C-alpha positions in Angstrom: 0.1 0.4 0.3 1.4 3.1 -1.4 2.3 5.7 2.1 0.7 8.9 1.8 2.6 12.3 2.4 1.8 14.5 5.7 3.1 18.4 4.7 3.2 20.2 7.9 4.1 24.2 7.2 5.7 25.6 9.9 7.2 29.4 10.4 10.7 29.8 10.6 11.6 31.9 13.3 11.7 31.0 17.5 7.7 29.1 18.3 6.7 28.6 21.6 7.9 25.9 23.3 4.2 24.6 23.6 4.4 24.4 19.5 7.8 22.7 19.6 5.9 20.4 22.2 3.2 19.9 19.9 5.7 19.5 16.6 7.2 16.4 18.2 4.1 14.8 19.3 2.4 15.7 15.4 5.7 14.1 14.1 5.6 11.4 15.9 1.6 9.7 16.1 1.5 10.9 11.3 4.9 8.3 11.4 3.0 6.3 14.0 0.1 6.1 11.4 2.1 5.7 8.6 2.5 8.7 7.0 5.8 10.0 5.6 6.4 14.0 7.1 7.8 16.6 4.7 8.9 19.7 5.9 11.3 23.4 5.6 13.5 20.9 6.6 15.3 23.6 9.4 15.0 24.9 12.8 12.8 25.8 15.2 9.0 24.2 14.6 10.4 22.3 11.1 13.0 20.7 13.6 10.6 19.1 16.7 8.0 17.7 14.0 11.6 15.8 12.8 12.3 14.9 15.5 9.5 13.5 16.7 8.8 12.3 13.1 12.3 9.9 13.7 11.9 9.3 17.2 8.5 7.2 15.9 8.7 2.8 17.2 7.0 2.5 13.3 9.5 5.4 11.4 11.7 4.0 8.7 14.0 5.2 6.6 13.0 7.4 4.1 9.9 9.2 6.1 11.2 12.5 7.1 11.8 15.0 4.1 13.4 18.3 4.4 12.5 20.5 1.3 15.1 23.0 1.9 15.4 26.9 0.5 18.6 26.5 -0.7 21.2 24.6 -1.8 23.5 23.6 1.0 22.0 20.4 2.9 23.8 21.1 5.6 20.8 23.4 6.3 18.6 20.4 7.0 18.1 20.0 10.7 19.7 16.5 11.7 16.3 14.5 12.4 15.8 14.6 8.2 15.8 11.1 6.5 15.8 13.1 3.1 17.4 16.8 2.2 16.0 18.0 -0.1 18.1 21.2 -1.3 15.8 22.9 -4.0 17.9 26.7 -4.5 14.1 28.4 -4.6 13.6 30.4 -2.0 10.4 30.6 -0.9 9.2 29.9 -4.3 9.8 25.9 -2.3 6.8 26.0 -0.5 4.5 25.1 -3.8 6.6 21.8 -3.9 6.5 21.0 -1.0 2.4 21.7 -0.6 2.1 20.6 -3.4 3.9 16.6 -2.6 1.2 16.1 0.7 -2.1 14.5 0.7 -3.2 16.7 3.5 -1.1 19.9 4.4 -1.2 20.5 8.2 0.1 24.1 9.6 0.9 24.8 12.8 1.7 28.7 13.9 3.5 30.5 10.9 3.3 33.9 9.8 3.7 34.9 6.0 5.8 31.7 5.0 3.6 30.0 6.8 0.0 32.0 4.9 1.3 31.6 1.5 1.8 27.8 2.2 -1.5 27.9 3.2 -2.9 30.0 0.1 -1.1 26.9 -2.5 -2.8 24.4 -0.6 -5.9 26.2 -1.0 -5.1 26.6 -4.9 -3.6 23.3 -5.6 -7.1 21.8 -3.3 -5.2 19.9 -0.6 -7.1 19.4 1.9 -5.8 21.7 5.6 -5.7 20.8 9.5 -4.7 23.6 11.6 -3.0 22.6 14.6 -4.3 25.5 16.6 -2.0 26.6 19.2 -1.5 30.4 20.9 0.4 32.0 17.7 0.1 32.4 13.9 -1.9 31.3 11.1 -2.9 28.4 11.6 -5.3 29.5 14.7 -6.1 32.5 13.4 -8.1 30.3 10.2 -9.1 27.0 11.6 -12.7 26.9 10.6 -12.5 29.8 7.9 -12.6 29.2 4.1 -9.9 31.2 2.5 -12.0 32.5 -0.8 -15.5 30.9 -2.5 -13.4 28.2 -4.9 -13.5 26.1 -3.4 -16.7 24.1 -0.8 -14.5 22.9 2.7 -12.9 24.8 4.9 -9.4 24.7 7.2 -10.3 22.3 9.5 -8.9 23.1 13.1 -7.5 20.3 15.1 -6.8 21.2 19.0 -3.8 18.6 19.0 -1.5 16.8 17.4 -4.1 13.8 18.1 -7.0 15.4 16.6 -5.2 16.4 13.9 -3.7 13.1 12.9 -6.5 11.7 13.1 -8.5 14.5 10.9 -5.7 13.3 8.3 -6.7 10.4 8.0 -10.4 10.7 7.7 -10.4 13.0 5.0 -8.2 10.7 3.6 -10.7 8.4 4.1 -7.8 6.0 5.7 -10.5 5.4 9.0 -13.1 3.2 7.8 -12.7 -0.3 8.6 -11.0 -3.2 6.0 
């Protein structure tokens, strides 16, 4: 069975301890559920989600993917298995979103907002993990415009986000 990809989009700046803890839990639970986890692959919340994913008992080589804005593989955090340097700067956000089956936003600033908009335009299901900061919490439960019939789904914690991802992909149905 093909394994599904979840893009975790986050702010690249300094994040709260609460957001990092949620991201670690999210990465761990996503790999536990059989997903591959892709992010911007760098520091902060991206590193937290990568670390959580790698520490899952279900982790396999290739489960943690970093789509880097630059060309230097060394910019990836140490928890990333597959480093993809793009040399595309913020344009790499389109690649991250396009490869995903579901996009989960955690906190985030302007870069995350642009990724949410790209996911919306690409028709990707979007889950906002509601923390105490950023665009994810701000947009949970809302539609960006009228081009889609759905909303940005809100999740109160990492477990809810993973359950929602599975439901959106139809993976929560028996047999």
